[in-house]
TINUDO-483169 format. One record per residue: residue number from 0; residue in one letter; x, y, z of N, C-alpha, C in turn. Coordinates in steps of 0.05 Angstrom, whole numbers. Example, Ala and Ser with C-alpha at 12.3 -4.5 7.8 and 13.67 -1.06 7.14 Angstrom:
BEGIN
 num residuo    nc1    nc2    nc3   cac1   cac2   cac3    cc1    cc2    cc3
   0       A    264   -114    156    246    -90    156    264    -66    156
   1       S    257    -45    142    273    -21    143    258      1    157
This chain:
BEGIN
 num residuo    nc1    nc2    nc3   cac1   cac2   cac3    cc1    cc2    cc3
   0       X   2829    364   -775   2803    370   -786   2788    390   -767
   1       X   2790    384   -742   2776    402   -723   2788    398   -695
   2       X   2787    419   -679   2797    418   -652   2774    415   -632
   3       X   2749    418   -642   2726    415   -624   2713    388   -629
   4       X   2711    373   -608   2701    345   -610   2674    344   -623
   5       X   2656    362   -614   2629    362   -624   2628    367   -654
   6       X   2643    387   -663   2644    393   -692   2654    370   -708
   7       X   2675    358   -698   2687    335   -712   2667    312   -714
   8       X   2655    305   -692   2636    283   -691   2612    288   -709
   9       X   2603    313   -710   2581    320   -727   2589    317   -757
  10       X   2613    325   -763   2623    322   -790   2624    292   -798
  11       X   2635    275   -781   2636    247   -787   2608    235   -789
  12       X   2590    243   -772   2562    233   -773   2549    241   -800
  13       X   2553    266   -809   2541    274   -834   2552    258   -857
  14       X   2579    254   -857   2591    239   -879   2581    209   -878
  15       X   2579    198   -855   2568    171   -852   2540    170   -863
  16       X   2523    189   -856   2495    189   -864   2492    190   -894
  17       X   2510    204   -908   2507    206   -937   2524    184   -951
  18       X   2536    167   -936   2551    144   -947   2579    150   -956
  19       X   2591    172   -946   2618    179   -953   2637    166   -932
  20       X   2655    150   -942   2674    136   -925   2699    152   -922
  21       X   2707    160   -898   2732    174   -893   2753    152   -888
  22       X   2774    152   -904   2795    132   -901   2821    146   -891
  23       X   2832    135   -870   2858    145   -859   2877    122   -865
  24       X   2889    124   -888   2905    101   -900   2928     93   -882
  25       X   2943    113   -872   2968    106   -858   2962     93   -831
  26       X   2937     93   -822   2930     79   -797   2910     56   -802
  27       X   2904     52   -828   2886     30   -835   2857     34   -824
  28       X   2848     58   -823   2822     64   -812   2803     73   -834
  29       X   2778     65   -832   2757     76   -849   2731     79   -832
  30       X   2716    100   -837   2693    105   -821   2669     87   -827
  31       X   2669     75   -851   2647     57   -858   2658     30   -865
  32       X   2643      9   -858   2650    -18   -866   2642    -22   -895
  33       X   2649    -45   -907   2643    -50   -935   2613    -51   -940
  34       X   2597    -57   -920   2568    -57   -924   2555    -29   -917
  35       X   2572     -9   -915   2564     19   -909   2554     24   -881
  36       X   2557      4   -863   2551      8   -835   2574     23   -822
  37       X   2568     36   -800   2588     52   -786   2609     33   -773
  38       X   2634     39   -777   2656     24   -765   2660     35   -737
  39       X   2650     20   -717   2649     29   -690   2677     32   -678
  40       X   2696     15   -685   2723     17   -675   2736     43   -685
  41       X   2733     49   -710   2744     74   -721   2731     98   -708
  42       X   2705     97   -705   2690    119   -693   2701    124   -664
  43       X   2705    103   -650   2716    106   -622   2744    118   -623
  44       X   2760    108   -641   2788    118   -642   2788    148   -650
  45       X   2771    156   -669   2769    184   -677   2759    201   -655
  46       X   2740    191   -639   2730    206   -616   2752    211   -596
  47       X   2767    190   -590   2789    193   -571   2810    213   -581
  48       X   2817    211   -607   2836    229   -619   2826    258   -618
  49       X   2801    262   -624   2790    289   -623   2789    300   -595
  50       X   2784    283   -575   2785    291   -547   2813    300   -539
  51       X   2833    285   -547   2861    293   -541   2868    320   -554
  52       X   2859    324   -579   2864    349   -593   2851    372   -578
  53       X   2827    368   -569   2813    388   -554   2827    395   -528
  54       X   2836    374   -514   2851    378   -489   2877    393   -494
  55       X   2890    386   -515   2915    400   -522   2911    429   -527
  56       X   2889    435   -542   2883    463   -547   2877    479   -522
  57       X   2862    467   -504   2856    480   -478   2881    485   -462
  58       X   2899    465   -461   2923    468   -446   2941    490   -458
  59       X   2942    491   -484   2958    511   -497   2947    539   -491
  60       X   2921    542   -492   2908    568   -486   2913    576   -457
  61       X   2911    556   -439   2917    562   -410   2946    572   -406
  62       X   2964    559   -420   2992    567   -417   2997    594   -429
  63       X   2985    600   -451   2987    626   -463   2975    648   -445
  64       X   2952    642   -434   2939    662   -416   2954    665   -390
  65       X   2966    644   -380   2981    647   -355   3006    663   -360
  66       X   3018    662   -383   3041    678   -390   3035    707   -392
  67       X   3011    713   -402   3002    741   -404   2997    754   -377
  68       X   2987    738   -358   2981    748   -332   3006    754   -316
  69       X   3028    739   -321   3052    743   -305   3069    766   -314
  70       X   3063    777   -338   3080    799   -348   3067    826   -342
């Protein structure tokens, strides 16, 4: 969905605010509980996942840039 943690979290917050539940079926996750309250466990897991995606992007960019410098 996004490689920037802030963008991703803003997207999830907007969908939560308007009552849209994001369901990740293969992991059994949903962003809202049945009473439409925020599912804090899912939010935490999504935040961690987005952080890892961001870290991976930064590492990939660093590797690409270091390869350009050595040639």
